[in-house]
C-alpha positions as CSV (number, residue, x, y, z in Angstrom):
1,M,26.7,-82.5,0.5
2,N,25.7,-79.6,-1.7
3,Y,22.9,-77.4,-0.4
4,E,21.6,-77.4,-4.0
5,N,20.9,-81.1,-3.8
6,T,18.7,-81.0,-0.7
7,P,14.9,-81.4,-0.7
8,K,14.6,-78.1,1.1
9,Y,16.5,-76.3,-1.7
10,E,14.4,-78.1,-4.3
11,D,11.2,-77.0,-2.6
12,Q,12.4,-73.4,-2.3
13,W,13.5,-73.4,-5.9
14,A,10.1,-74.8,-7.1
15,N,8.3,-72.1,-5.1
16,F,10.5,-69.4,-6.6
17,I,9.9,-70.6,-10.1
18,Q,6.2,-70.8,-9.6
19,S,6.2,-67.2,-8.2
20,L,7.7,-65.9,-11.4
21,D,5.4,-64.5,-14.1
22,V,7.4,-65.7,-17.1
23,D,6.8,-67.8,-20.1
24,P,8.1,-71.4,-20.2
25,D,11.1,-70.6,-22.3
26,K,12.3,-68.0,-19.8
27,A,11.7,-70.4,-17.0
28,K,13.9,-73.0,-18.7
29,G,16.6,-70.3,-19.1
30,I,16.4,-69.6,-15.4
31,E,16.7,-73.3,-14.6
32,Q,19.9,-73.4,-16.6
33,L,21.7,-70.7,-14.5
34,P,24.8,-71.8,-12.6
35,D,24.2,-72.9,-9.0
36,D,25.7,-69.8,-7.4
37,Q,23.3,-67.5,-9.4
38,K,20.4,-69.7,-8.4
39,R,21.4,-69.5,-4.8
40,Q,21.6,-65.7,-5.1
41,L,18.1,-65.5,-6.6
42,L,16.7,-67.7,-3.8
43,E,18.4,-65.5,-1.2
44,N,16.9,-62.3,-2.7
45,Y,13.5,-64.0,-3.0
46,A,13.6,-65.1,0.7
47,V,14.5,-61.6,1.8
48,K,11.7,-59.9,-0.2
49,N,8.9,-62.4,0.7
50,P,7.5,-62.4,4.3
51,K,6.9,-65.7,6.0
52,F,3.8,-64.4,7.8
53,S,1.2,-61.7,7.5
54,A,1.9,-58.1,8.6
55,F,-0.7,-58.5,11.3
56,H,1.3,-61.4,12.7
57,Y,4.3,-59.2,13.0
58,V,2.4,-56.4,14.7
59,S,1.2,-58.9,17.2
60,L,4.8,-59.9,17.9
61,I,5.8,-56.3,18.4
62,K,2.9,-55.8,20.8
63,G,4.2,-58.9,22.7
64,L,7.6,-57.3,22.8
65,R,6.1,-54.3,24.5
66,V,4.7,-56.4,27.3
67,G,7.7,-58.8,27.4
68,R,6.1,-62.0,26.2
69,S,6.8,-62.2,22.5
70,T,8.4,-65.3,21.0
71,L,9.6,-65.4,17.5
72,T,11.8,-68.4,17.8
73,K,11.7,-71.5,20.0
74,N,15.2,-70.9,21.2
75,P,15.0,-69.6,24.8
76,R,18.7,-68.9,24.9
77,K,18.5,-65.9,22.5
78,G,18.6,-62.6,24.2
79,D,15.7,-60.1,24.2
80,G,17.7,-57.8,22.0
81,Q,18.4,-60.4,19.4
82,Q,14.7,-61.5,19.4
83,A,13.6,-57.9,19.0
84,K,16.0,-57.4,16.2
85,E,14.6,-60.5,14.4
86,I,11.0,-59.4,14.9
87,L,11.7,-55.9,13.6
88,L,13.6,-57.2,10.6
89,A,10.8,-59.6,9.7
90,T,8.3,-56.8,10.2
91,E,10.3,-54.5,7.9
92,I,10.2,-57.2,5.2
93,S,6.5,-57.7,5.6
94,L,5.8,-54.0,5.4
95,R,7.8,-53.7,2.2
96,T,6.2,-56.6,0.5
97,N,2.6,-56.8,1.7
98,N,-0.3,-54.6,0.9
99,V,-0.4,-52.2,3.8
100,A,-4.1,-51.2,3.7
101,W,-4.5,-53.2,6.9
102,V,-2.6,-50.4,8.7
103,M,-5.6,-48.1,8.3
104,I,-8.0,-50.7,9.5
105,F,-5.7,-51.5,12.3
106,S,-5.5,-47.9,13.4
107,I,-9.2,-47.3,13.1
108,K,-9.9,-50.3,15.4
109,R,-7.5,-48.8,17.9
110,V,-5.7,-52.0,18.5
111,W,-2.7,-49.9,19.9
112,K,-4.5,-49.1,23.1
113,H,-2.2,-48.4,26.1
């Protein structure tokens, strides 16, 4: 079964197309791209768009500091792998979200020891 024919792919593709700020003619042109190019566009889109807010990721990092953070439901993953996933997701969030929250976060002294 082709990944391109799954409902998950169709949902992701629809979200991607809706996120574009292009006229209908350009959207039709994008729709006509070969499947491998569409897949590449979706992969790039997924990497550049965070799944959660930046505050969520900061909370996960704080949880890592005290040893009780869970990003995934898979208990078999090691702490190192979990930390790597959290930090990667945080990096994506910081690159793509408005980071004005950092100033507010710092002012409220959430990072108390």
